[in-house]
C-alpha positions as CSV (number, residue, x, y, z in Angstrom):
1,N,136.8,103.7,105.9
2,P,139.0,105.0,108.1
3,N,136.0,105.5,111.4
4,V,135.2,101.6,110.8
5,V,136.9,100.0,113.8
6,G,137.9,95.8,112.6
7,W,138.2,92.8,115.0
8,Q,140.2,94.0,118.6
9,F,141.6,91.6,120.8
10,G,141.6,92.1,124.2
11,T,139.5,92.0,127.4
12,K,135.4,92.1,127.4
13,S,133.9,95.1,129.5
14,P,130.8,93.0,131.6
15,T,129.2,96.6,131.2
16,G,129.5,97.4,127.2
17,P,127.3,95.5,124.4
18,G,127.7,92.2,123.7
19,P,128.4,89.3,125.9
20,S,129.6,90.4,130.1
21,T,132.6,87.5,129.5
22,F,134.0,85.5,127.3
23,T,133.7,81.5,127.1
24,S,137.3,80.9,128.3
25,G,139.8,83.4,130.2
26,I,139.7,87.1,129.9
27,N,140.4,87.9,126.6
28,G,139.2,87.2,123.0
29,F,138.9,88.3,119.8
30,G,135.4,91.4,118.9
31,V,134.5,93.3,116.1
32,N,134.6,97.0,118.0
33,M,135.8,95.5,121.3
34,N,133.0,97.1,123.9
35,A,130.9,98.8,121.6
36,S,128.0,98.4,118.7
37,Y,129.8,97.5,115.6
38,S,130.7,100.3,112.9
39,P,128.6,101.2,110.0
40,N,129.7,99.6,106.7
41,T,132.1,97.7,108.2
42,D,134.0,94.8,106.3
43,T,136.9,93.4,108.4
44,R,138.3,89.4,108.4
45,L,139.9,87.8,111.4
46,S,142.2,84.6,109.8
47,T,143.4,82.1,111.6
48,E,146.9,80.5,111.6
49,T,147.7,77.7,108.6
50,Y,147.0,74.1,110.0
51,T,148.3,71.3,108.8
52,I,145.2,68.7,108.9
53,M,146.4,65.6,109.8
54,Q,146.4,62.5,107.4
55,G,145.2,59.0,109.5
56,A,143.7,60.7,111.9
57,T,139.8,62.3,112.9
58,S,140.1,66.6,112.7
59,V,137.7,69.0,113.7
60,F,137.6,72.9,113.6
61,S,136.1,74.7,116.6
62,F,135.6,78.0,118.0
63,S,132.9,79.4,120.6
64,H,131.1,82.5,119.0
65,W,128.2,85.2,120.5
66,I,126.5,87.3,117.5
67,C,124.2,89.8,117.1
68,A,123.4,91.4,113.9
69,E,120.7,93.0,112.5
70,N,119.6,90.4,110.5
71,N,119.0,89.9,106.3
72,W,121.5,93.3,106.8
73,D,124.7,92.3,108.4
74,G,126.2,89.0,109.8
75,G,129.1,87.1,109.9
76,A,130.4,84.0,107.8
77,L,133.3,81.7,108.0
78,F,135.9,81.9,104.5
79,I,138.7,78.9,104.1
80,S,141.4,79.0,102.4
81,I,142.8,75.4,101.4
82,N,146.5,74.7,100.3
83,G,147.0,78.6,99.7
84,S,144.2,78.9,97.6
85,N,142.2,82.2,97.6
86,W,139.8,82.7,100.1
87,T,135.8,81.1,99.9
88,H,132.9,81.1,101.6
89,W,132.8,78.0,103.8
90,T,130.1,75.8,104.3
91,P,131.6,72.2,105.3
92,P,130.5,69.5,103.4
93,N,127.2,67.0,104.5
94,T,126.4,70.1,107.2
95,S,122.9,71.4,108.0
96,N,121.8,74.9,109.5
97,F,125.6,75.6,110.3
98,Y,124.5,79.0,109.7
99,D,121.2,81.2,110.8
100,G,120.7,83.9,108.4
101,V,121.6,84.6,105.0
102,V,122.3,88.7,104.1
103,T,119.4,89.2,101.7
104,Y,119.9,93.0,101.1
105,G,122.3,95.7,100.7
106,G,123.7,94.5,96.8
107,T,126.5,93.7,95.6
108,S,128.6,96.0,97.6
109,N,128.1,93.7,100.4
110,P,130.7,91.0,99.8
111,L,128.5,88.6,102.0
112,Y,125.2,89.4,100.2
113,Q,123.0,86.4,99.5
114,K,125.8,84.2,101.5
115,D,124.6,82.2,104.5
116,V,125.8,84.3,107.4
117,W,125.1,84.1,111.6
118,N,123.8,86.5,112.8
119,G,122.3,85.6,115.9
120,N,118.7,86.3,115.2
121,C,118.5,88.3,118.3
122,G,115.8,90.9,117.5
123,G,118.2,93.9,118.6
124,Q,120.3,95.9,120.4
125,G,121.0,94.2,124.0
126,A,119.6,91.1,123.3
127,N,120.0,88.5,125.5
128,V,122.0,85.6,123.4
129,N,124.0,82.6,124.7
130,W,127.5,81.7,123.5
131,R,127.4,78.5,120.8
132,T,130.0,76.2,120.2
133,V,130.5,75.2,116.1
134,T,132.4,72.1,114.9
135,A,133.0,71.6,111.5
136,D,134.6,67.8,110.4
137,V,137.7,68.5,108.5
138,T,139.0,64.9,107.9
139,Y,138.3,65.3,104.6
140,L,141.2,67.6,104.0
141,A,143.7,65.3,105.3
142,G,147.5,66.5,104.2
143,S,146.2,70.0,103.5
144,D,147.3,73.7,104.8
145,V,144.3,75.0,105.6
146,A,143.4,78.7,107.3
147,F,139.9,80.3,108.5
148,S,138.8,83.4,108.1
149,F,135.5,85.1,110.2
150,V,134.2,87.6,108.1
151,F,131.8,90.6,109.5
152,T,129.8,92.9,107.2
153,S,127.4,95.6,107.9
154,D,125.0,98.4,106.2
155,G,125.2,101.3,106.9
156,S,121.6,102.0,108.9
157,I,121.4,99.8,112.6
158,Q,124.3,98.8,114.3
159,Y,123.3,96.0,117.0
160,D,126.0,94.2,119.8
161,G,128.4,92.5,116.9
162,W,130.5,89.1,117.0
163,Y,132.6,87.9,119.4
164,I,134.9,84.5,118.2
165,D,137.2,82.5,121.4
166,D,138.6,79.0,121.6
167,V,139.3,79.0,118.1
168,G,141.5,76.0,117.0
169,I,141.9,72.2,115.5
170,Q,140.6,69.1,117.4
171,T,142.3,66.3,116.5
172,D,142.2,62.4,117.5
173,Y,145.4,60.2,116.5
174,F,145.8,56.8,117.5
175,E,148.8,54.9,117.2
176,T,147.7,51.6,114.5
177,S,149.8,49.4,116.5
178,G,150.8,49.3,120.2
179,S,150.3,47.5,123.9
180,W,148.7,48.1,127.2
181,T,150.5,48.1,130.3
182,S,148.5,47.7,133.4
């Protein structure tokens, strides 16, 4: 659909829908920045490929702000491991990673019957807080991994949208031998 505005990178207007600022710095990503998301949106924002370090603890982390129509619209995280096809991702051994499910719209919606974030915001202009999401990816050590933020909407009601900031891999790596000097 040529009328759909997908992911954009830029500065957030404090008077537009959605959050007034990003969590760090003045720039970030948003679905249709500074306006409600478009009807019938199906858009993807993908990260660079990360090599998950062996012998270390690694965590995928990002901050997000979302307000989408409950049960119809939402965003989810997809993963590609070593160049594989993108698959919907819920990290192992987690609970309450997402806050909703797309239950309407049928199979024409790529997120139909999948866990999503929708913010449970209750409507346009809702008071929603930024949330930092972390997921342990240590089990993927030695793999090349990319993540994709996928947002879809139906054609009727549109809310403030989805905003992403501070995306990356945090790694704790310690040498197995060495000495301290004071």
